[in-house]
C-alpha positions in Angstrom: -20.4 -38.0 6.3 -17.5 -39.8 5.1 -14.9 -41.1 6.6 -12.7 -38.1 4.3 -14.5 -35.2 5.7 -14.4 -36.7 9.2 -10.8 -36.7 9.3 -10.2 -33.1 7.7 -12.9 -31.7 10.2 -10.8 -33.5 12.8 -7.6 -32.1 12.2 -8.5 -29.3 10.0 -9.0 -26.9 13.4 -5.4 -28.6 14.8 -3.1 -28.4 11.7 -4.7 -24.5 11.4 -4.2 -24.0 14.9 -0.5 -25.0 14.7 -0.1 -22.6 11.5 -1.7 -19.3 12.9 0.9 -19.9 15.8 3.6 -20.7 13.5 2.4 -17.3 11.3 2.2 -15.4 15.1 5.7 -16.5 15.4 6.8 -14.7 12.4 6.0 -11.6 13.8 8.3 -11.9 16.7 11.4 -11.8 13.9 11.3 -8.1 13.4 13.0 -7.8 17.3 16.2 -8.6 15.4 17.8 -5.5 13.8 21.1 -4.7 12.0 22.3 -2.5 14.8 22.0 -5.1 17.6 23.8 -8.2 18.1 21.2 -11.6 18.6 22.0 -11.7 22.3 20.8 -8.0 22.5 18.0 -8.8 20.2 16.9 -12.0 22.7 14.8 -10.4 25.1 12.6 -8.5 22.6 12.2 -11.9 20.4 11.3 -13.8 23.4 8.5 -11.4 24.2 7.3 -11.4 21.3 7.2 -14.9 20.7 4.5 -14.9 23.7 1.4 -14.9 21.5 2.7 -17.8 19.3 3.6 -19.9 22.3 0.3 -18.8 23.9 -1.7 -19.8 20.7 0.3 -23.1 20.7 -0.6 -24.4 24.1 -4.2 -23.2 23.1 -4.1 -25.7 20.7 -2.7 -28.2 22.7 -5.3 -27.9 25.5 -7.8 -27.9 22.7 -6.6 -31.5 21.1 -9.1 -33.0 22.8 -11.6 -31.0 24.5 -12.5 -29.3 21.2 -15.1 -26.3 23.1 -12.6 -24.9 25.1 -10.8 -24.3 21.6 -13.6 -22.8 20.0 -14.3 -20.8 22.7 -11.0 -19.3 23.1 -10.1 -18.7 19.9 -13.1 -16.7 19.2 -12.8 -15.3 22.3 -9.0 -14.3 21.0 -10.1 -12.9 17.4 -12.9 -10.8 19.4 -10.3 -9.4 22.0 -7.9 -8.4 19.2 -10.2 -7.2 17.0 -11.7 -4.9 19.9 -8.4 -3.6 21.1 -6.9 -2.9 17.6 -10.6 -1.3 17.0 -11.3 0.5 13.2 -7.3 1.8 12.9 -6.2 -1.4 11.4 -8.7 -3.2 9.7 -6.2 -5.1 8.0 -4.7 -5.8 11.0 -7.7 -7.3 12.2 -8.5 -9.4 9.0 -5.1 -10.8 9.0 -5.3 -11.9 12.6 -8.5 -12.2 13.4 -9.6 -13.8 11.0 -7.5 -17.1 11.2 -8.4 -17.0 14.7 -12.0 -17.1 14.2 -11.8 -19.6 11.8 -10.0 -21.8 13.9 -12.4 -21.1 16.6 -15.3 -21.6 14.7 -13.7 -25.0 12.6 -13.0 -26.6 16.9 -17.1 -26.0 17.5 -17.9 -27.9 14.2 -15.5 -30.6 14.9 -16.5 -30.6 18.8 -20.6 -30.4 17.3 -20.0 -33.1 14.9 -17.9 -35.6 17.4 -21.4 -35.0 19.6 -24.2 -35.9 16.9 -21.8 -39.1 16.0 -21.7 -40.5 20.0 -25.6 -39.6 20.3 -26.3 -41.6 17.9 
């Protein structure tokens, strides 16, 4: 592989993982309602941020151990898809799709790094 594709494969899952975390954090903004003050909405906002923070922590843990990111992100995608089920297929695609992609990229990055070390 070329140096550019090696860099993309190394940084791709990490950057996409951060972007998925930011994307999930956007859903926490629905905790703010016009009828509430910011202080009243802050507890709900904090609770809604838990998935985004969990994904960010997972990216940090997976930074050097890509196989952990591969397992965890694919596991999160499956758990979310099973919990939502067929009621909201669009939700499953919107949330599980990026999680599955990031997990697959972490696995690919891990596999590639192992193959390079073996040479």
